[in-house]
C-alpha positions, 0 to 999 in steps of 0.5 A: 240064819242068813249068814252067807252073802247073796251074790248077783250076776251069775249066769242063769243058764247054769242055775235054772232047774227043771221043777222035776229035777231033785237037787241037793243044796251045796254050800256055795254062795247064793245066787239070783235068777236072771231078772231080765226074764221077769218084768218088774211090773209083773214080778214080786221079789220076796225075802225068805228068812230061811238059810240055805235049803238043804234039799231044795227039790223036796216039796212034801210039806207033810214030811220033814225031808229037808226042804223049805216051807217059807220059800213060797211053798206054804204061802202060794201052793197050800190051802186049808179050811180057815185062816186067822190073820194076826192083824185085821184081815182084808175088809169084806173078806174076813170077820174078826180076821178069820177067813173061810178058805176051803171051808164055806163057813165057820166050823160047826160043833155039836153041843159038847164039842165032841164032833165037828162038821165042815161044809166045803166050797164047791168049784175049787180046783187043784192046779191039774184041773182035778176038783178039790172035795171032801175026799181030800180032807178025809185022806189027809187025816187018815193018811197021817194017822196011819203013817207016824212021822208025818207032820200032823200025825200026832195032832190027828192020831191023838184027837180024831176017832173017826173022819168021814165024808157024808157027801162030796162037800161035807166032812164030819169028825168024831173026836176022842174027847170034847175039844172046842178048839179042834178046828185050830189044827186047820186054821192058819196063823203061821201055818196049819194042817195043809190038805193033801191031793188024794189023787196024787198021794194014793198012788205013792208007795211010800209017802215018807220018801216021796219028794212031791216034785213038782208040787201040785198047787191048791193055791193061786201059783205053781212052781216055775223053777228053783235054784239047785243050791236052794237060794231062790224059787220062782212061782207063776200065777195060775191062769185059773186063779179064780178057781182057788180060795185066794180068788175069793178075796181078789185077783193076785196081782203079780204074775211071778213071785220070786222068793230069795233066801240066804241073804245076809243082812247087809245084802238085803239092804243093798238088794232093796236099794237096787230094786231087787227086793220088794219085801224084806222079812227082817233087818236089824234095828240099825239097818232099818233106821239106815234104809228108811233114812236113805231111801224114800221108797222104803217104809215099815209097819209104822210110818215113823219110829219104831217102824217094826211090826209087833209079832204076836209073840211075847219075849219074856224072862222065863223062870224054871219053876222046878228050881226052888229059888223061883217058886215064890212069887215074891221072888219073881216079882222082886226080879221084875221090879229090879228091871228098867224098861227104858234100859231094856228097850234101848239096849235091845231095840235101840228104843224101837220096842213095843213094851207089854206089862201083861202076858198078851202081845201088844199086837193085832186086836189085842191092844183093843181087847186087852191092853186098853181096857186093862189100863185102869186096872194096872194103874190101880194094881197094888203089891204088898211087899210085906213092909209097904204097899206099892203101885208098881205100874207106870203108864208113862214109860212109852212116852218116856222112851219116845222122848228119849229117841226124839232127839235122834229121829225127830218128827218120825217119833209120834207125839199122839198118846194113842200112837205112842201106846201102839208104838212103844207100849201102854206102860210097864213096871217102875224100877223100884229097888226098895220094893224089890228088896222088901219082897226078897226079905219077905220071902226069907232072903237075906243080904250079905253086903251087896249079895242076896242069899236065898232062904236056904243061905246059898248065894242067889245066883243063876244063869240067864240064857240068851241066843247067840245074837240079835235083839233078844241077845241084847235084851238078855244081857241087859237084864242079867246085868241089871240083876247083877248090879242089884245083888243077884248073881245073874250072868248071861249065858250065850246058848245056841241050843237054848230052845232045846235046853228050855224044853228039857228043863235044863235052864234056870232063866231063859229069854225067849217067848212062852206066849204066842197068840192068834193076834187078830182074834181075842181067843188065847187058846193058841198058847193057853191050853198048853199051860194046863197042869196035865201037860207039865212034865216031871223034872228031867223030862221034855216039856210040851211047847209054851209052858216052858216055865212049868207053871201050875196053878189050880186057878189057871186050870179052871180058866183053861177048862172054862175056855175049852167049854165055849166056842172060839167066838163066844164073847166069854172068851175075852172075859176068861182071857182077862181072868188069865191076865189078872192071874198072871199079874198076881203070880208073875210066873214069868216076866212079860217084856215086849213084843217080838218086833220084826223089822219087816220093810217094803219098797214102793219102787215097783209095787205099792199098797202094802199093809201098815198100822193104818191099813192093817189088813195083813201081817207083813212078815214074809214067812207067814203063809197068810201073807198071800192076801197081800198079793191081792191088794198090792199094785204095780207102780208102773 
């Protein structure tokens, strides 16, 4: 991703493109628009982590046509019923990080969750002045049911029996089966099912070939122009921004927003220092350390080290449970106790990792809802190795890592225990090789010299898939090396198609994430529902998302079914989520390691008021569509 340099200074006359012109991206180096036409106190410039967008004139987000999504399209022009921010949400505009967007209030289910009613806002306008109504929602659902291959066709066709509009501002759904989380399809985390303008698409002969160029906007911005090579997009604030749901939160301050993609890591640093980027989606840990040290205008999520924003995803060592060697939880726990959290943190993030011993990312409200309350349970947690009983949890790991990096980063490293917990994690497992060996022995494994043999007499050997580069590559390499040093023949395998292989079950151990949460809400259904045994594929078949390890457990199904039977905001959801955490601890189906920390940085040179850990009103990662709320809170410096 983003391997080509982003070149500055090319004459804009050959680059500006009418929004009505379809152009296919070329492989040329990226360019930048002429910023002389866009006053910096009116213009926000955002880094989009997408590479070259191959079909830059494709804006039909309901069909995969090679266009971009994070180029401002789903942040600035799309809208749907609800938003759930991974962080706290703008105070006064959200509750439990939930925004009622096109819906005027929360979802309304009947008693058994087989029907859902939505009341819509009145007075919301498309950018052509046509009012948004229930007809648009009904059309969106029906059209995607009728036309397989559209983005949300599968979700709607498998769940919706009937969708109707009792009146202009009411939508009623009858579901094929009770589902207390059906509203999640219309609830933005990163994105969600966007609403289509009926009055545009009903005139289209073939929606699968319709480029939707220029896109009509239901958001507060419309398309100005874009690069024919697919490396920048410019959007202008609507004069009637107050007729959009973003206007309910506040007036978006930037008059223009420019999304720039295909920028190499080094050039992101240069462009921010030169004042040509206000928000960077991500950097390497080293790049972040460098720019924050050298440029006093630049900061990250944390005021000091580790700077990065903990993403609501959780990198793990994911075992394929359909491989016999991983089917005994004692083996999985043994592999966990061989690892050194300090070494993993330093090797991957140079110490800027936020560790998690439980299967919940340490982000958003999860530290309040899960990590903090479970600390004593973890401290008291005991494992019977078959030879001895050990308490494996070490609540001081975060403090130890803070002490390790303090000589280099000095006062930027927090000293307050609560700040250390949020920055480095609450704790992790102690490396305990004797206990690990006792567990393997109890599982029938034997040791031949320095080589562990499985309970069938074969060498205990497997590959650990890692991506081609980045922090997760580094993490996987140190994990494989640590296991190898302790008698397990684990080797790191660089796999550019590891996600595809993981879905197909063509792996033994993969370093990736199998947990993705809302972040700002304690409900775990975003990933947990997919863990039900009804979705587990047979060996050799493609596995539905998230339960990549193909873990099955009757107690797990029971927890999931209890969650399915309660409302999203029912306090019992937190109780059942805690049950899941404890079951996962007992079984260790995969090894949770750390949050996927994103080194997003912002510059105060031209704009200020960014979200951070102390004012956590929004996720700062630029490709998330709920990042639009940031634009109502920032102000120009001059």
